[in-house]
C-alpha positions as CSV (number, residue, x, y, z in Angstrom):
1,M,15.1,122.7,-33.0
2,A,13.5,123.0,-36.4
3,N,10.0,123.1,-34.9
4,L,10.9,125.7,-32.3
5,K,10.6,129.3,-33.4
6,P,11.8,132.1,-31.2
7,Y,9.3,134.7,-30.0
8,F,12.3,137.0,-29.5
9,E,16.0,136.7,-30.4
10,E,18.6,139.4,-30.1
11,D,22.2,139.7,-28.8
12,G,22.4,136.1,-27.6
13,I,19.0,136.2,-25.8
14,V,16.3,133.9,-27.0
15,I,12.7,133.7,-25.8
16,Y,10.5,130.8,-26.7
17,H,6.7,131.0,-26.1
18,G,5.5,127.6,-24.9
19,N,5.0,125.1,-22.1
20,A,8.2,124.1,-20.5
21,L,7.5,120.3,-20.8
22,A,6.7,120.7,-24.5
23,T,9.6,123.1,-25.3
24,L,12.5,121.7,-23.4
25,P,12.6,118.5,-25.5
26,E,13.4,120.7,-28.5
27,L,16.6,122.0,-26.8
28,P,19.9,120.0,-27.4
29,D,21.6,117.9,-24.8
30,N,24.4,119.4,-22.7
31,S,23.9,122.9,-24.2
32,V,23.5,125.3,-21.2
33,H,26.0,126.1,-18.5
34,C,23.6,126.9,-15.7
35,V,19.8,127.2,-14.9
36,V,18.4,130.0,-12.8
37,T,14.6,129.9,-12.3
38,S,11.6,130.4,-10.1
39,P,8.7,128.2,-11.2
40,P,5.1,128.9,-10.3
41,Y,4.4,128.0,-6.7
42,Y,1.7,125.4,-5.9
43,G,-1.8,126.8,-5.4
44,L,-0.7,130.4,-5.4
45,R,-1.9,131.8,-8.7
46,D,-4.1,131.2,-11.7
47,Y,-2.3,132.6,-14.7
48,G,-5.3,132.2,-17.0
49,V,-3.4,130.0,-19.6
50,D,-3.9,126.4,-20.6
51,G,-1.1,124.0,-19.5
52,Q,0.1,126.1,-16.6
53,I,1.8,124.5,-13.6
54,G,0.5,125.1,-10.1
55,L,-3.2,124.3,-10.4
56,E,-2.8,120.6,-9.7
57,R,-5.4,119.2,-7.3
58,T,-2.8,117.8,-4.9
59,Y,0.8,118.8,-4.2
60,V,1.8,115.2,-5.1
61,E,0.7,115.9,-8.7
62,Y,2.5,119.2,-8.7
63,I,5.8,117.7,-7.4
64,D,5.5,114.9,-10.1
65,K,5.1,117.5,-12.8
66,M,8.0,119.6,-11.5
67,V,10.3,116.5,-11.4
68,A,9.4,115.8,-15.1
69,V,10.3,119.4,-16.0
70,F,13.6,119.3,-14.2
71,R,14.5,115.9,-15.6
72,E,14.4,117.5,-19.1
73,V,16.4,120.5,-17.6
74,R,19.1,118.0,-16.5
75,R,19.3,116.6,-20.0
76,V,19.8,120.1,-21.4
77,L,22.3,121.1,-18.8
78,R,26.1,120.5,-19.3
79,E,27.7,117.7,-17.2
80,D,29.4,120.4,-15.1
81,G,26.3,122.6,-14.9
82,T,24.3,123.8,-11.9
83,L,20.6,124.5,-11.2
84,W,19.6,127.4,-8.9
85,L,16.0,126.9,-8.0
86,N,13.9,129.5,-6.1
87,I,10.7,128.0,-4.6
88,G,8.2,129.3,-2.0
89,D,5.7,127.5,0.2
90,S,2.0,127.6,0.8
91,Y,-0.6,126.4,3.3
92,A,-3.3,123.8,3.1
93,T,-6.8,125.3,3.3
94,G,-10.4,124.4,3.4
95,A,-12.5,123.6,0.3
96,G,-12.9,126.6,-2.0
97,A,-11.0,129.0,0.2
98,V,-8.1,131.3,-0.8
99,G,-5.0,129.7,0.8
100,E,-2.3,131.4,2.8
101,C,0.4,131.6,0.2
102,P,3.6,133.4,1.3
103,G,4.7,133.7,-2.4
104,G,7.3,135.7,-4.3
105,G,10.0,135.2,-6.9
106,E,9.6,135.8,-10.6
107,Q,6.0,134.7,-10.6
108,G,4.8,137.5,-8.3
109,E,4.0,138.2,-4.7
110,R,0.6,137.6,-3.1
111,W,-2.0,140.1,-4.3
112,K,-5.6,140.1,-5.7
113,G,-6.1,140.2,-9.4
114,N,-8.4,139.0,-12.1
115,R,-8.2,135.7,-14.0
116,G,-6.8,136.2,-17.4
117,A,-6.0,139.8,-16.8
118,S,-3.9,141.6,-19.4
119,P,-1.4,144.4,-19.2
120,T,-4.1,146.8,-20.5
121,N,-7.1,145.9,-18.4
122,S,-5.7,145.2,-15.0
123,K,-3.6,147.3,-12.6
124,H,-2.5,144.1,-10.9
125,G,-0.2,142.5,-13.4
126,V,0.0,140.2,-16.4
127,G,-2.6,137.5,-16.6
128,I,-2.7,136.5,-13.0
129,G,-5.5,136.0,-10.6
130,P,-5.9,134.6,-7.0
131,M,-6.8,131.0,-6.4
132,T,-10.5,131.6,-5.4
133,Q,-12.1,128.3,-6.6
134,M,-9.4,125.7,-6.2
135,N,-10.2,123.0,-3.7
136,R,-6.8,121.9,-2.3
137,L,-8.3,119.4,0.1
138,P,-7.9,116.6,0.9
139,Q,-4.1,116.8,0.7
140,P,-2.2,113.7,1.5
141,S,-1.2,113.7,5.2
142,L,-2.1,117.4,5.6
143,K,-4.6,119.2,7.7
144,P,-6.1,122.7,7.1
145,K,-3.6,125.4,8.1
146,D,-0.7,123.0,7.7
147,L,2.4,124.5,6.1
148,M,2.8,122.2,3.1
149,M,6.6,122.1,3.0
150,I,6.6,122.2,-0.8
151,P,10.3,123.3,-1.0
152,A,11.5,120.4,1.0
153,R,9.3,117.9,-0.7
154,L,10.5,119.1,-4.1
155,A,14.2,119.1,-3.1
156,I,13.9,115.6,-1.9
157,A,12.1,114.4,-5.0
158,L,14.7,116.0,-7.3
159,Q,17.4,114.3,-5.2
160,E,15.7,111.0,-5.7
161,D,15.5,111.7,-9.4
162,G,19.3,112.0,-9.7
163,W,20.1,115.6,-8.9
164,Y,22.9,116.4,-6.4
165,L,21.5,118.8,-3.8
166,R,24.5,121.0,-2.7
167,S,23.0,123.9,-0.7
168,D,19.8,125.2,0.7
169,I,20.1,128.9,0.5
170,I,17.8,131.1,2.5
171,W,16.5,134.2,0.7
172,H,15.8,136.6,3.5
173,K,13.5,139.4,2.5
174,P,13.9,142.6,4.6
175,N,10.7,143.9,3.0
176,P,8.3,140.9,2.9
177,M,4.7,141.1,1.8
178,P,2.5,142.1,4.8
179,E,0.3,139.3,6.2
180,S,-2.8,139.7,8.3
181,V,-2.1,136.5,10.3
182,T,-2.0,136.7,14.1
183,D,-1.3,133.0,14.9
184,R,2.2,132.7,13.3
185,P,5.2,134.9,12.3
186,T,5.1,136.7,9.0
187,T,6.9,134.8,6.3
188,A,10.1,136.7,5.4
189,H,12.1,134.1,3.5
190,E,12.1,131.6,0.6
191,H,14.5,128.9,-0.5
192,I,17.0,128.8,-3.3
193,F,18.3,125.3,-3.8
194,L,21.7,124.8,-5.5
195,F,21.6,121.5,-7.5
196,A,24.4,120.0,-9.6
197,K,24.0,117.5,-12.5
198,S,27.2,115.7,-11.5
199,E,29.4,115.1,-8.4
200,K,32.0,117.5,-9.8
201,Y,30.7,120.7,-11.3
202,S,31.6,124.3,-12.2
203,Y,31.3,126.7,-9.3
204,D,33.3,129.9,-9.1
205,F,33.3,130.6,-5.4
206,E,35.9,133.4,-5.8
207,A,33.4,135.4,-7.9
208,I,30.8,135.6,-5.2
209,K,32.9,136.0,-2.1
210,E,31.4,138.5,0.4
211,P,33.0,141.1,2.6
212,S,34.5,139.8,5.8
213,T,33.2,141.0,9.1
214,G,36.8,141.7,10.2
215,T,36.3,140.0,13.5
216,A,36.2,136.3,12.5
217,H,39.9,135.9,13.3
218,D,40.5,138.5,16.0
219,R,43.0,136.2,17.7
220,A,45.1,136.5,14.6
221,R,45.6,140.2,14.8
222,K,49.2,141.2,14.4
223,D,49.2,143.4,17.5
224,R,48.2,140.5,19.7
225,P,50.4,138.0,21.5
226,D,49.7,134.3,20.8
227,V,48.0,134.0,24.1
228,W,44.7,133.5,25.9
229,Q,43.3,136.3,27.9
230,P,42.6,135.3,31.5
231,V,39.0,135.4,32.7
232,G,38.2,138.4,34.9
233,R,40.2,141.3,33.4
234,E,38.1,144.4,33.7
235,G,35.2,142.2,34.6
236,K,35.2,140.7,31.1
237,N,34.8,137.0,30.4
238,S,36.0,137.1,26.8
239,R,39.4,136.0,25.4
240,F,40.1,139.2,23.5
241,H,39.1,142.9,23.3
242,Q,39.7,144.7,20.0
243,D,40.2,148.2,21.5
244,R,42.9,147.4,24.1
245,D,46.6,147.2,23.9
246,P,48.3,143.7,23.9
247,L,48.2,142.1,27.3
248,H,50.8,142.9,29.8
249,P,53.4,140.1,30.0
250,S,52.3,139.3,33.6
251,E,48.8,138.5,32.3
252,R,49.9,136.3,29.4
253,K,49.0,132.7,29.3
254,T,50.8,130.6,26.7
255,R,48.8,128.2,24.5
256,K,49.7,124.6,24.4
257,I,50.9,123.9,20.8
258,S,50.6,120.3,19.6
259,E,52.5,118.8,16.8
260,S,51.0,119.0,13.3
261,G,49.0,115.9,12.4
262,S,48.3,115.1,16.0
263,G,44.5,115.8,15.5
264,V,44.6,118.6,18.1
265,R,43.2,121.9,16.7
266,Y,45.9,124.2,18.2
267,N,49.0,123.1,16.4
268,E,51.6,124.7,14.2
269,S,49.8,124.3,10.9
270,Y,46.5,125.6,12.4
271,N,48.2,128.7,13.9
272,A,49.9,129.4,10.6
273,S,46.6,129.2,8.7
274,I,45.0,132.0,10.8
275,T,47.9,134.4,11.1
276,A,46.7,136.7,8.3
277,T,43.4,138.6,8.3
278,V,41.3,138.6,5.1
279,D,38.9,141.1,3.5
280,T,36.5,138.6,2.0
281,R,35.1,135.2,3.0
282,N,33.1,132.4,1.3
283,K,29.6,133.4,0.6
284,R,27.1,132.3,3.3
285,S,23.9,130.5,2.8
286,V,21.6,133.3,4.0
287,W,21.2,136.1,1.3
288,T,19.4,139.3,2.4
289,V,17.9,140.7,-0.8
290,A,14.9,143.1,-0.9
291,T,12.1,142.3,-3.3
292,Q,12.2,144.4,-6.4
293,P,9.2,145.8,-8.2
294,Y,9.0,146.4,-11.9
295,K,6.7,149.3,-12.8
296,E,5.0,147.5,-15.7
297,A,4.4,144.3,-13.8
298,H,2.8,145.7,-10.6
299,F,4.2,142.9,-8.5
300,A,7.5,142.0,-7.0
301,T,9.6,140.3,-9.6
302,F,12.6,138.0,-9.2
303,P,15.2,140.5,-7.8
304,E,18.2,141.1,-10.0
305,A,20.5,141.0,-6.9
306,L,19.3,137.5,-6.2
307,I,20.1,136.2,-9.6
308,E,23.6,137.9,-10.0
309,P,25.5,135.6,-7.6
310,C,23.9,132.5,-9.2
311,I,25.1,133.5,-12.6
312,K,28.5,134.7,-11.4
313,A,29.2,131.3,-9.7
314,G,27.5,129.1,-12.2
315,C,28.1,130.6,-15.7
316,P,31.3,131.7,-17.3
317,A,31.4,134.8,-19.5
318,G,29.9,134.0,-22.8
319,G,28.1,131.0,-21.4
320,T,24.4,130.3,-21.6
321,V,21.8,130.6,-18.8
322,L,18.5,128.8,-19.1
323,D,15.2,129.9,-17.3
324,P,12.4,127.4,-18.1
325,F,9.9,129.7,-16.3
326,G,11.0,133.0,-17.8
327,G,8.3,135.2,-16.2
328,S,9.1,138.9,-16.8
329,G,12.6,138.1,-18.1
330,T,14.8,139.2,-15.2
331,T,17.2,136.2,-15.6
332,A,17.9,137.3,-19.2
333,V,18.3,140.9,-18.2
334,V,21.0,140.0,-15.7
335,A,22.6,137.4,-17.9
336,R,23.1,139.9,-20.7
337,R,24.5,142.5,-18.4
338,M,27.0,140.0,-17.2
339,G,28.2,139.0,-20.7
340,C,26.2,135.7,-20.9
341,H,23.7,134.3,-23.3
342,A,20.2,133.3,-22.1
343,I,17.3,131.1,-23.1
344,L,13.8,131.8,-21.7
345,L,10.8,129.6,-21.9
346,E,7.5,131.1,-21.0
347,L,3.9,129.8,-21.4
348,N,2.1,133.2,-21.0
349,E,2.5,135.2,-24.1
350,A,1.8,138.4,-22.2
351,Y,5.0,137.7,-20.2
352,C,6.9,137.0,-23.4
353,A,5.9,140.4,-24.6
354,L,6.9,142.0,-21.3
355,S,10.3,140.3,-21.3
356,A,11.0,141.4,-24.9
357,K,10.1,145.0,-24.0
358,R,12.4,144.9,-20.9
359,L,15.2,143.6,-23.0
360,N,14.7,146.2,-25.8
361,Q,14.6,148.9,-23.1
362,G,17.8,147.6,-21.7
363,V,19.5,148.0,-25.2
364,L,18.2,151.5,-25.4
365,D,19.5,152.3,-21.9
366,L,22.9,150.9,-22.6
367,T,23.1,152.9,-25.9
368,A,22.1,156.0,-24.0
């Protein structure tokens, strides 16, 4: 790492200014616990910097470049490490047209800006402009208006390159960007793929358990007999009602209990496993998280609430989180708050400055 000089370094947080493909080879093997990132989406934005990803003429070139980046990421990741990858989709368009890009994440939601804009001369953000001149046709096997399925294509390509794809998490946005389309639903979700470097990996499921609904095992309530409710009581067709007293003995219908190991679900071991209610449950694969603006970026950044469970599950206290597309630095902000170290790589120097400012402000806020 002799050739790699930090742009910012403080309290276990390091920011490197440079292209991910050029910077990652400088990082040592097996050195980070987990990776949480949201790379530039294909055809969504011109960041006004040389070497940026997302301006490739075809999605095939984009996928190939992303695979090359994450191949280096896999080398840097510990053997038991995980990759949490947020990626959005876009639509194929006609020559020279602005595409439909239901974007988001750390690289910004869809809005109009100026190529090469700076924090001082544009109200729209840091060095970002719309794709007004890019010809994205012909695209292999795609027609104008086709949803390009970039998340799925990228996930499969990474699988084929050696990653273990463990989960496709849906980021549901209750406050999505408005879209003027009238021939399809408004896009209100993105994907977060959970990848692992190895078959066995570090994942703290206890740390990200979510509150139980309280009704998942109603049949296990202590005030209920171990019975089925007959069809027809009070006109109801359901087995149980939460707000009624236990069934009258005359209405009880005994379950048939099979021996353990018989392969029949209703047996002694099964009944024993559901006799106690729980307050929490394993985290589900749909995460409802509102987009989160940052006042100095003027676009929706990677929400902190979206990053928190990734770091909780994937990085131990004192461990290191890597974001090869650092953006405005949200991954580092969350990592430090959770007692972890962080490494950010960012091509756009204006974003490096914004990230450093956010981190410095965070130190001041904690001191106050």
